[in-house]
C-alpha positions as CSV (number, residue, x, y, z in Angstrom):
1,X,-21.6,-36.3,-12.0
2,X,-20.7,-39.5,-13.9
3,X,-17.3,-40.0,-12.4
4,X,-16.1,-38.9,-9.0
5,X,-12.5,-40.0,-9.3
6,X,-10.7,-40.8,-12.5
7,X,-7.3,-42.2,-12.2
8,X,-5.2,-42.5,-15.2
9,X,-1.9,-44.5,-15.2
10,X,-0.1,-44.3,-18.4
11,X,3.2,-46.2,-18.9
12,X,5.1,-45.5,-22.2
13,X,7.9,-48.0,-22.9
14,X,10.4,-46.8,-25.4
15,X,13.1,-49.1,-23.9
16,X,13.6,-52.1,-21.7
17,X,12.5,-51.1,-18.2
18,X,12.0,-53.5,-15.5
19,X,8.2,-53.8,-14.6
20,X,7.1,-53.0,-11.1
21,X,3.9,-53.5,-9.4
22,X,2.1,-50.7,-7.6
23,X,0.5,-51.3,-4.1
24,X,-1.5,-48.9,-2.3
25,X,-0.4,-47.9,1.1
26,X,-2.6,-46.2,3.9
27,X,-5.9,-47.1,2.0
28,X,-9.0,-45.5,3.6
29,X,-12.2,-47.3,2.7
30,X,-14.4,-44.1,1.9
31,X,-18.0,-43.9,0.9
32,X,-18.4,-42.3,-2.6
33,X,-21.8,-40.5,-3.4
34,X,-22.7,-39.6,-6.8
35,X,-26.1,-37.7,-6.6
36,X,-27.5,-35.0,-8.8
37,X,-31.4,-34.2,-8.6
38,X,-32.8,-32.3,-11.3
39,X,-35.9,-30.3,-12.3
40,X,-37.0,-33.1,-14.6
41,X,-39.9,-35.3,-13.6
42,X,-38.5,-38.7,-13.6
43,X,-37.2,-41.5,-11.3
44,X,-34.0,-39.7,-9.9
45,X,-30.8,-41.7,-9.6
46,X,-28.3,-41.9,-6.9
47,X,-24.9,-44.0,-7.0
48,X,-23.1,-45.2,-4.0
49,X,-19.9,-47.1,-4.1
50,X,-16.4,-47.3,-2.1
51,X,-13.0,-46.0,-2.9
52,X,-10.6,-48.7,-4.3
53,X,-7.0,-49.5,-4.4
54,X,-4.8,-48.9,-7.6
55,X,-4.3,-52.6,-8.0
56,X,-8.1,-53.2,-7.7
57,X,-10.3,-53.7,-10.9
58,X,-12.7,-50.8,-9.9
59,X,-15.0,-49.3,-7.3
60,X,-17.1,-51.7,-5.0
61,X,-20.9,-51.0,-5.2
62,X,-22.3,-49.9,-1.7
63,X,-25.2,-52.3,-1.4
64,X,-28.1,-52.5,0.8
65,X,-28.4,-48.7,1.8
66,X,-31.5,-46.9,2.9
67,X,-31.6,-43.8,0.6
68,X,-34.0,-40.8,1.0
69,X,-34.2,-37.2,-0.4
70,X,-36.0,-34.9,2.0
71,X,-38.0,-31.7,0.7
72,X,-38.3,-28.9,3.1
73,X,-37.8,-31.3,6.1
74,X,-41.1,-32.7,5.5
75,X,-41.5,-34.6,2.4
76,X,-39.5,-37.8,1.8
77,X,-38.7,-39.5,-1.5
78,X,-37.5,-43.1,-0.9
79,X,-35.0,-44.7,-3.2
80,X,-34.8,-48.5,-3.9
81,X,-31.7,-50.4,-5.2
82,X,-32.3,-51.2,-8.9
83,X,-28.8,-52.6,-9.5
84,X,-25.8,-53.0,-7.2
85,X,-25.0,-49.5,-6.0
86,X,-27.6,-47.9,-8.0
87,X,-30.7,-46.4,-6.3
88,X,-33.7,-44.9,-8.0
89,X,-36.4,-43.1,-6.6
90,X,-39.6,-45.0,-6.0
91,X,-41.7,-42.4,-7.4
92,X,-41.0,-39.8,-10.2
93,X,-40.5,-36.2,-8.8
94,X,-38.8,-33.1,-9.9
95,X,-36.9,-30.6,-7.6
96,X,-38.6,-27.3,-7.4
97,X,-37.7,-23.6,-7.2
98,X,-37.7,-22.3,-3.5
99,X,-37.6,-25.5,-1.7
100,X,-34.7,-27.2,0.1
101,X,-33.3,-30.7,-0.4
102,X,-31.3,-32.9,1.8
103,X,-29.8,-36.3,1.0
104,X,-29.9,-39.1,3.7
105,X,-28.0,-42.3,3.5
106,X,-27.9,-45.2,6.0
107,X,-25.6,-48.0,4.9
108,X,-26.2,-51.8,5.7
109,X,-23.7,-51.5,8.6
110,X,-25.7,-48.9,10.2
111,X,-23.8,-45.7,9.6
112,X,-25.7,-42.7,8.7
113,X,-24.7,-39.8,6.3
114,X,-26.4,-36.6,5.6
115,X,-25.8,-33.6,3.2
116,X,-26.3,-29.8,3.6
117,X,-29.4,-28.5,2.5
118,X,-29.4,-27.3,-1.2
119,X,-31.6,-25.4,-3.6
120,X,-32.6,-25.6,-7.2
121,X,-30.6,-23.0,-9.2
122,X,-31.9,-20.6,-11.9
123,X,-33.3,-22.6,-15.0
124,X,-31.8,-21.7,-18.3
125,X,-32.3,-23.5,-21.6
126,X,-29.5,-24.1,-24.0
127,X,-29.6,-21.6,-26.9
128,X,-28.0,-23.8,-29.5
129,X,-25.7,-27.0,-29.8
130,X,-23.9,-27.1,-33.1
131,X,-21.2,-28.9,-35.1
132,X,-18.4,-27.5,-37.2
133,X,-15.1,-28.5,-38.5
134,X,-12.4,-27.9,-35.9
135,X,-8.8,-28.6,-34.9
136,X,-7.7,-29.8,-31.4
137,X,-4.9,-28.6,-29.3
138,X,-2.7,-31.4,-31.0
139,X,-3.3,-30.1,-34.4
140,X,-5.8,-33.0,-35.4
141,X,-8.6,-31.9,-37.6
142,X,-12.1,-33.3,-36.8
143,X,-15.6,-32.3,-35.6
144,X,-16.2,-30.1,-32.8
145,X,-19.4,-30.0,-30.9
146,X,-20.2,-26.4,-29.4
147,X,-22.6,-24.9,-27.1
148,X,-24.2,-21.4,-26.9
149,X,-26.4,-20.3,-23.8
150,X,-27.7,-17.0,-22.5
151,X,-29.5,-16.2,-19.1
152,X,-30.6,-12.5,-19.4
153,X,-31.4,-12.4,-15.7
154,X,-27.6,-13.0,-15.0
155,X,-28.4,-15.5,-12.1
156,X,-27.1,-18.8,-13.7
157,X,-23.5,-18.2,-14.0
158,X,-22.2,-21.6,-13.1
159,X,-22.6,-24.5,-15.7
160,X,-21.7,-28.3,-16.2
161,X,-22.0,-30.2,-19.4
162,X,-22.5,-33.9,-20.1
163,X,-23.4,-35.7,-23.2
164,X,-24.5,-39.0,-24.8
165,X,-23.4,-39.6,-28.3
166,X,-24.7,-42.1,-30.9
167,X,-23.0,-43.1,-34.1
168,X,-24.2,-45.4,-37.2
169,X,-21.7,-48.0,-38.4
170,X,-21.9,-49.6,-41.7
171,X,-20.3,-52.8,-42.5
172,X,-17.7,-52.3,-45.0
173,X,-17.5,-55.7,-46.4
174,X,-21.0,-57.3,-45.7
175,X,-21.5,-60.6,-47.6
176,X,-24.9,-62.4,-48.0
177,X,-23.7,-65.9,-46.7
178,X,-22.3,-67.5,-43.7
179,X,-20.6,-70.9,-43.7
180,X,-21.6,-73.5,-41.3
181,X,-20.8,-77.2,-40.8
182,X,-23.7,-79.3,-42.1
183,X,-22.1,-82.8,-41.5
184,X,-19.2,-84.2,-39.5
185,X,-17.6,-87.6,-40.6
186,X,-14.6,-89.6,-39.4
187,X,-12.5,-88.4,-42.3
188,X,-13.7,-85.0,-43.4
189,X,-16.7,-82.3,-42.6
190,X,-19.2,-81.0,-44.9
191,X,-19.8,-77.3,-45.2
192,X,-22.8,-75.4,-46.4
193,X,-23.9,-71.8,-46.7
194,X,-26.7,-70.0,-44.9
195,X,-28.3,-66.4,-45.2
196,X,-26.3,-63.9,-43.4
197,X,-28.8,-61.6,-41.5
198,X,-29.2,-58.3,-43.0
199,X,-29.2,-56.7,-39.5
200,X,-25.5,-57.0,-39.6
201,X,-25.2,-54.4,-42.4
202,X,-26.0,-51.3,-40.2
203,X,-25.5,-50.8,-36.6
204,X,-25.4,-48.3,-33.8
205,X,-23.2,-47.5,-31.0
206,X,-23.4,-45.1,-28.0
207,X,-20.9,-43.5,-25.5
208,X,-21.4,-41.3,-22.4
209,X,-19.2,-38.5,-21.5
210,X,-16.5,-39.5,-19.0
211,X,-15.0,-36.3,-18.3
212,X,-16.1,-33.1,-16.3
213,X,-16.9,-30.0,-18.4
214,X,-17.6,-26.9,-16.2
215,X,-17.6,-23.1,-17.0
216,X,-18.8,-19.9,-15.5
217,X,-19.5,-16.5,-16.5
218,X,-18.8,-14.6,-13.5
219,X,-15.9,-12.4,-15.1
220,X,-18.2,-11.3,-18.1
221,X,-20.4,-8.6,-18.5
222,X,-23.3,-10.9,-19.5
223,X,-24.2,-14.5,-18.4
224,X,-23.6,-15.6,-21.8
225,X,-21.6,-18.7,-23.2
226,X,-20.7,-18.6,-26.9
227,X,-18.7,-21.4,-28.6
228,X,-17.9,-23.6,-25.8
229,X,-16.6,-27.1,-27.2
230,X,-18.1,-29.9,-25.3
231,X,-16.8,-32.7,-27.5
232,X,-14.2,-33.3,-30.2
233,X,-14.2,-36.4,-32.7
234,X,-11.1,-36.8,-34.8
235,X,-11.9,-37.3,-38.5
236,X,-10.3,-40.8,-38.5
237,X,-12.6,-41.8,-35.7
238,X,-15.2,-44.5,-36.2
239,X,-17.8,-42.2,-34.4
240,X,-17.9,-39.8,-37.4
241,X,-17.3,-42.3,-40.1
242,X,-21.1,-42.1,-41.3
243,X,-23.7,-40.3,-39.3
244,X,-23.3,-38.9,-35.8
245,X,-25.7,-37.8,-33.0
246,X,-25.1,-36.1,-29.7
247,X,-27.5,-35.2,-26.9
248,X,-25.8,-32.4,-24.7
249,X,-27.2,-31.7,-21.2
250,X,-26.6,-28.4,-19.6
251,X,-26.7,-28.3,-15.7
252,X,-27.0,-24.9,-14.0
253,X,-25.4,-25.5,-10.6
254,X,-24.6,-23.6,-7.4
255,X,-21.3,-21.8,-6.8
256,X,-20.4,-24.4,-4.2
257,X,-21.0,-27.4,-6.7
258,X,-19.0,-25.7,-9.3
259,X,-16.1,-25.5,-6.9
260,X,-16.4,-29.0,-6.0
261,X,-16.5,-30.0,-9.7
262,X,-13.5,-27.6,-10.5
263,X,-11.4,-29.5,-8.0
264,X,-12.4,-32.9,-9.2
265,X,-11.7,-31.9,-12.7
266,X,-8.3,-30.8,-12.1
267,X,-7.6,-33.9,-10.0
268,X,-9.0,-36.4,-12.8
269,X,-7.0,-34.6,-15.5
270,X,-3.8,-34.9,-13.8
271,X,-1.2,-36.2,-16.4
272,X,0.4,-38.7,-13.9
273,X,0.0,-40.3,-10.6
274,X,3.3,-39.2,-9.9
275,X,3.1,-35.6,-10.8
276,X,4.7,-33.3,-8.2
277,X,1.5,-31.5,-7.3
278,X,-1.1,-33.8,-5.7
279,X,-4.4,-32.6,-4.7
280,X,-5.6,-33.4,-1.1
281,X,-8.9,-35.0,-0.1
282,X,-11.9,-33.3,-1.9
283,X,-14.4,-32.1,0.6
284,X,-17.9,-32.1,-0.5
285,X,-21.3,-31.2,1.2
286,X,-21.8,-34.8,2.8
287,X,-20.8,-35.8,6.3
288,X,-21.2,-38.7,8.7
289,X,-23.7,-38.2,11.4
290,X,-21.9,-40.8,13.6
291,X,-18.4,-39.6,13.2
292,X,-17.6,-35.9,12.0
293,X,-14.0,-36.9,11.4
294,X,-15.0,-39.8,8.7
295,X,-14.3,-38.7,5.1
296,X,-17.0,-39.0,2.6
297,X,-16.3,-38.3,-1.1
298,X,-19.2,-36.8,-3.2
299,X,-21.6,-33.9,-3.5
300,X,-25.4,-33.7,-3.3
301,X,-26.2,-31.4,-6.3
302,X,-29.7,-30.1,-7.2
303,X,-29.5,-28.7,-10.7
304,X,-31.7,-27.4,-13.4
305,X,-31.2,-29.2,-16.6
306,X,-31.7,-28.2,-20.3
307,X,-30.8,-30.5,-23.3
308,X,-30.7,-30.4,-27.2
309,X,-29.8,-33.2,-29.6
310,X,-28.2,-32.7,-33.0
311,X,-27.2,-34.9,-35.9
312,X,-24.2,-34.6,-38.2
313,X,-23.2,-36.4,-41.3
314,X,-19.4,-36.7,-42.2
315,X,-20.1,-35.6,-45.8
316,X,-21.1,-32.1,-44.6
317,X,-17.9,-31.4,-42.7
318,X,-15.2,-33.8,-43.2
319,X,-15.3,-35.4,-46.6
320,X,-11.8,-34.3,-47.8
321,X,-10.0,-35.7,-44.6
322,X,-8.8,-39.2,-44.0
323,X,-11.4,-41.5,-42.5
324,X,-11.7,-44.6,-40.2
325,X,-10.6,-47.7,-41.8
326,X,-10.8,-51.2,-40.5
327,X,-8.2,-53.6,-41.1
328,X,-10.0,-56.0,-43.3
329,X,-7.1,-58.2,-44.7
330,X,-8.4,-61.5,-46.0
331,X,-7.7,-64.6,-43.8
332,X,-7.2,-67.4,-46.2
333,X,-7.0,-71.0,-44.9
334,X,-5.5,-73.3,-47.3
335,X,-5.0,-77.3,-46.8
336,X,-1.3,-78.0,-46.4
337,X,0.1,-80.5,-49.0
338,X,0.7,-83.2,-46.3
339,X,-2.3,-82.2,-43.9
340,X,-5.1,-84.6,-43.4
341,X,-8.4,-83.4,-44.7
342,X,-10.1,-84.0,-41.4
343,X,-7.3,-81.8,-39.8
344,X,-7.7,-78.9,-42.2
345,X,-11.6,-79.3,-41.7
346,X,-11.1,-79.2,-37.9
347,X,-9.1,-76.0,-38.4
348,X,-11.9,-74.4,-40.6
349,X,-14.5,-75.5,-37.9
350,X,-12.5,-73.8,-35.0
351,X,-12.5,-70.5,-37.0
352,X,-16.3,-70.8,-37.6
353,X,-16.9,-71.4,-33.9
354,X,-14.8,-68.6,-32.7
355,X,-17.1,-65.9,-33.8
356,X,-14.0,-63.8,-34.4
357,X,-14.6,-64.0,-38.2
358,X,-17.0,-64.0,-41.0
359,X,-17.0,-66.0,-44.1
360,X,-16.2,-64.1,-47.4
361,X,-16.0,-65.1,-51.2
362,X,-15.2,-63.2,-54.2
363,X,-17.3,-65.8,-56.2
364,X,-21.1,-65.8,-56.4
365,X,-22.7,-68.3,-54.1
366,X,-26.2,-69.2,-53.3
367,X,-27.1,-69.4,-49.5
368,X,-28.6,-72.9,-48.8
369,X,-26.6,-74.8,-51.5
370,X,-23.5,-76.8,-50.2
371,X,-20.2,-75.8,-51.0
372,X,-18.2,-77.8,-53.4
373,X,-17.0,-80.8,-51.3
374,X,-14.6,-81.5,-49.9
375,X,-13.3,-77.9,-49.4
376,X,-9.4,-77.4,-49.4
377,X,-9.4,-73.8,-49.3
378,X,-11.7,-71.0,-47.6
379,X,-11.5,-67.3,-46.9
380,X,-12.7,-65.3,-43.9
381,X,-12.6,-61.6,-42.8
382,X,-12.2,-60.2,-39.3
383,X,-15.8,-60.2,-37.8
384,X,-16.0,-56.4,-37.7
385,X,-15.5,-56.2,-41.7
386,X,-18.5,-58.5,-42.3
387,X,-20.7,-58.0,-39.3
388,X,-21.2,-54.6,-37.6
389,X,-22.7,-56.2,-34.5
390,X,-19.0,-56.8,-33.6
391,X,-19.0,-52.8,-32.8
392,X,-22.4,-52.0,-32.0
393,X,-26.0,-53.2,-32.0
394,X,-28.5,-53.6,-34.9
395,X,-31.7,-51.5,-34.9
396,X,-31.8,-47.7,-34.9
397,X,-32.6,-46.1,-31.3
398,X,-36.0,-44.5,-31.1
399,X,-34.7,-41.0,-31.4
400,X,-32.5,-41.5,-34.5
401,X,-33.4,-39.4,-37.6
402,X,-32.0,-39.9,-41.1
């Protein structure tokens, strides 16, 4: 579970409307627990935070807690805080079939919380993850990512999906030179050219899923999922402008966990904070040991996990559709007729130092050689048009395949 509560506030202004500020009334400071233990041998992770007001910037991490997962009421796995509100198990471990697991949390103010005992569901592998051209509910064409899975035993039934996506970004107008200030005088600056790093030509960016995708097969004759769309990328999105990869993770979960995530999904996908139907508090499987009336938001889940990664090239699916395009209009600085040279050069220097633009020229130049001095005209591009590190990072990730 990557998000426990997603709050969307959309204001579309088609006419003049007096703005107003929203202030939370009757706010409750509630512990939020984000905990899924899996059958993977790894340092398991648990996230603790607090609910927050609409007017706040985001959740406050719950720091300094003592976190444990207890197996069969006898074996304890201790967690340490690796970052504010993020707790990782000291040792690697995996949830095992036939064993019961319980979460124990003691916050820094001495309050104790405990979960119900939960067990590992049926282990079922993803059959296939695949990409194909698709159209979303709004009529937009793009690339859909789909999943097939099957459990011949019929015991899995409840599934949840997450993904991590990575995409390649190619700089549209990469230029081999950057301009720098080489000397600063009382009446003018001198400018020169240096080599632009080739690492700014190709970059990579990644996202993780931020919605809740669940499904179940309880009404079907077979425990089979066919053609479930877990992600959609519009054709004009930068993510599918070149080459795209997605790692899909399938969680087999309990009926109780499925019910919790279903309610949470309905809440987070509400179209408006002011919709007529508002869900009440979402009850999970974690309670306060000190005060049974205290609310705790979250669910301690033990899930079996399967994952698959695929790659997709735009040219294989969407070559005939409109594609992503950066606004790469040239930014030309020209000295005004009555502008002092030093003033113009100061303007150029500010542009260079801003890191918001990159030098560009349609005339061949040699890095390391000075520009014709004094300059009275110079051309830039928005940074992303000449340097892909504005949108991603250089260097392909270890899993990347061309």
